[in-house]
N, C-alpha and C positions, 0 to 999 in steps of 0.2 A: 619689742612687743608689737603685735599685729594691730590692724585697724580696729578689729573687734576682739577683745580679749576679756577673760574672766579669771579672777583669782578668788579662791575660797580659803578662809582661815576660820579655825574653830578654837575658841578659848575653853579649855577643860576645867573651868572653875568648879570646885566641888561645893558641897552643901554649906560648909563653914562660911564661905564667902557670902552666900545669899542670906544666911542667918545674921551675919554681921551687918550687912547693908540694911536689913529690915529691923535691926534692933532686937532680934530674937535670941533666946538662949542657944548655946551651942547644940548642934544636932546630935541625936542618939549616935554614940560611937559605932553601933552595929550598922548604921546607914551611911557612915562617913564616906565610903568609897563608891557610892552608888553611881556617880557620873562616869568614872572610869570603867566600872564593871558592867553597868546596864546601858548607859547612853552611848558610850564610845563604840560598842559593837554594832549599833544601829547605823551610825555614820559610816563605819567601814563597809557594812553590807550594801548601803545605798550607793556609796562612792564606787565600789567595785562593779555594781550593776551598771552605772552610768559612765564608767571610765574616767571618773574625776580623781584628780590628785589635789591634796589639800595640805595646809600647814596646820598642825595641832600645837597650840601653845600650852605648855605643861607647867604646873606649879610644882616646884621641887619638894615642898613639904608633903604634898599629897602623894607624890611618887615615893618618897621615902617611907611614909606610913604604909603605903601599899606593899612595898617590898618587905617590910617587917611583918606584914600580915599574910604573907604567902605569895605575893606578886601576881595576882590575877590580872590586875590592871596593867602592870608592867609587861606581861606576856602579850597583851593586846596592843600595847605600844610598839613592841618589837615587831609584831605582825604588821602594824601600820608602816614601819620603816621598810620592811621587806616588800611591802606592796607598792613602794615608791612614794609614800607620803613623807612630808617633812615634819620634824619636831622642832618647835621653837621654844625659847626661854621666856617664861612668864614670871620670872623671879622665884626665889625659894620660898619666901615668907608670904608673898602676896600682900605686903603692907601698903595700905593706901597712903601712908605718909612717907614713902620711900624717899621722896625728894628732900625730906628734912633730915635724913641721915647724913653722916660724914661720908666723904668719897670712899674711904677705906672700907667702911661698913657696907656700903652699897656694892662695891666691887666683890666683897666676900660673899654677899647674898647671891649675886648673879652667878658667881663662880661656882657656888655650891649646887645650884640648879644645873649648870653646864656639866659638871662632873657626873651627876646622876644621869643626864641625857646621853652622855657618851658611853656610860656603862650599859646602855640599851643598844649600842651600835649606831646611834645617831651622830651626825656631825652638825650641830646647831650653828647657824649663821645669822639668826634673826631674833629680835626681842620685841615684846609688847609689855608696856608698863601696866601695873594694876590700876584699874579705874582710869586708864589712859593718861594719867597725870605724870608728866615728865618735864624736864628742864635740861639746859646744857650740861650741867654736872652729871646727871644721870646718863645722858647720851655719851659723855666722855668715858664712862665706865663700861658701857656697851661696846664702844669702839676698842677699849683696852683689851677686851676678850678676843679681838680679831674678828668680830662679826662684820657682816656686809650691810645690814639694814636694820632700821627700827620701824615698827608699825604701830606706834602709839598715838598717832594723830587721828582724831575724829573731828573734822572741821564742821561742826554743827553747833552754832550758837544756841539754837532752840533746844538742843539736847542739854546743854549746859544750864540754860535757864530752868528747864524742868527738873534737873538734878538739884539745883539750889532750892527750888520750891519744895521738893520732897524732903530735903534735909530740914528745911525750916518747919514743915508741917509735922514731921516726926518729933522735932525738939519741943514743939508746942504740946504734943501729946505725951511727952515724958518718955519717948522711945528713941533715944539718941542713936543715929546711924553712925557707923564707923567709916562711911564715905566722907571725903573731904571736899570742902568748897573751894579751896585754892586750886591754882593751876588752870586759870581760864585760857591761857595761851595754847593749851592742848586741844582747844575746841575752835580755833581759828586758823586760817592759813590756806595754802593751795589744796586743791582736791585731787591732783594727779601726782604720781610719783616724781621725786626730784632728788638731786644729789646735794648733800650738805657738805661743802668743802671744809667747813670749820672743824668737823669731827670725822670726816671721811666715811660717812654712812649714807646709804640711800634711805630716804624717807618715803614710806609706802602708806599713805593714808587709807583709812576705811572710807568707802564711797558714801556720798550723800546725794540726795535728789537735787535737781536744778531749783533755783530760786529760793525755796524754803530751807534747803539743806537738811532735810530729814535724813536720819542715819539709815544706811542700808545694812541693818543688823537684824538678826533673826526675830527678836522680839516684835519688831514693827512690820517687817517684810512678810513673816509667816502668819501673822495674826489675822483674824477674821475681818478686821477693819483695814487690812493692808492691801486691798485690791489695787488701788491706784499706784501705790508704791511698788507693788510687784510688776505692774505693767511698765513702769519706768525702769525697773531693774532688768526686765526682759529686753527692753528696746535700746538702752544706752550702749554706746560703743565700748566703753571700758567699765568694768564692774569689779570692785573688790568687796565681796559679800562677807561680812563677819557674822559668824554663828557662835553659839555657846552650847556646851554639852547639854544643858537643860532644855534646849530647843527640841530635842528628841527624847524628852522624859515621858514616861508613862505614869501619870499621877496616881493611878490605881495600883498598878502592878509593882511599881518601885517603892511604894511605902513612904511618901513624903509627909512631913509634919503638916497637919491641917492648918496651922497658922501660916505656914509658908505657902501652902496651896491658895489661901485666900489672897495673899499679897503678890504672888508672882504670876504675871499673865499667862506665861506658857503652860502653867499647871492647871489652868481653868478651861482648856480646850482639849479634846481628844487627840491623842498622839497621831491617829490615822489621818486627821485633817492636816496637821502640820507637816507630816511626812509627805502627803500627796502634794501639798503646795511647794515644798522644797524640791521634790522630784520634778514637778512641772517646770519650775523656774530653771533648774539646771539642764533639763532637757531642751528647753527653749534657747538656752545660752549655747548649747552644743558642747557641753562639758566644762571643765575648768582645770586650772593648774594651781600648784602651791606658789607661795610668794617667791621662794628660792628658785623654783622652776621657771618662773616668768622672768627672773633676772639672771639666769644662767649660772646659778651656784650649784 
């Protein structure tokens, strides 16, 4: 990797994930595929404009549902592969308690997503855990697939503390979140990529700010209060920016549930503002590569 380098990854978590986190009823089935069908094209258009290559982490169940419904999202993912982007494994079920499963069940889940991605012409070599929560057992199953890296580390204790506070607040209100409090190790550790000899994987953390270790993720970096964090993201030598599909959601045109719009910060700001901030950041960084591209896969 060069002295100044930029990696971009995008988690394509669909609406069911956000409804589960906020304790809401499952989304309208007619809107289930909105992230793949409406948000993904916006990323592809912006990245093509700026010459960015990114890693898209795909949930297997969402891809399977999309294929059964005609495959509009799958066609876009094939387009992403053809354009030089990387598809990564974000598990099949996106179960937040994946680390509690048996090793055989975890492997079967990850393998199911892997098969679907390969059906699109991708050759996945990387994984990100749901909710970042991972442990040695989970990483062993990632390695068993022949993958080269894991990108589940978000070394931000302040993020973990905020997560615990949100879970506790929702429990007090009788709105239990399906996010899990365990897995504190997933929010501590080195901030730069490093090789884990015990499982034979590269660990590629999401970047955090100096000192406070605020996460360099779209929710914070692209928000109207993220001016200082954007400046730090523009200036740092190494940046792994993590985005989510919903970062380029259009709350009005895409038809999100009003209850989700009240709870999810990205949906309370105009798309044009978030898009302009992301374009400005990537332009200032001089482009970006996928995780696999940065590590020669």
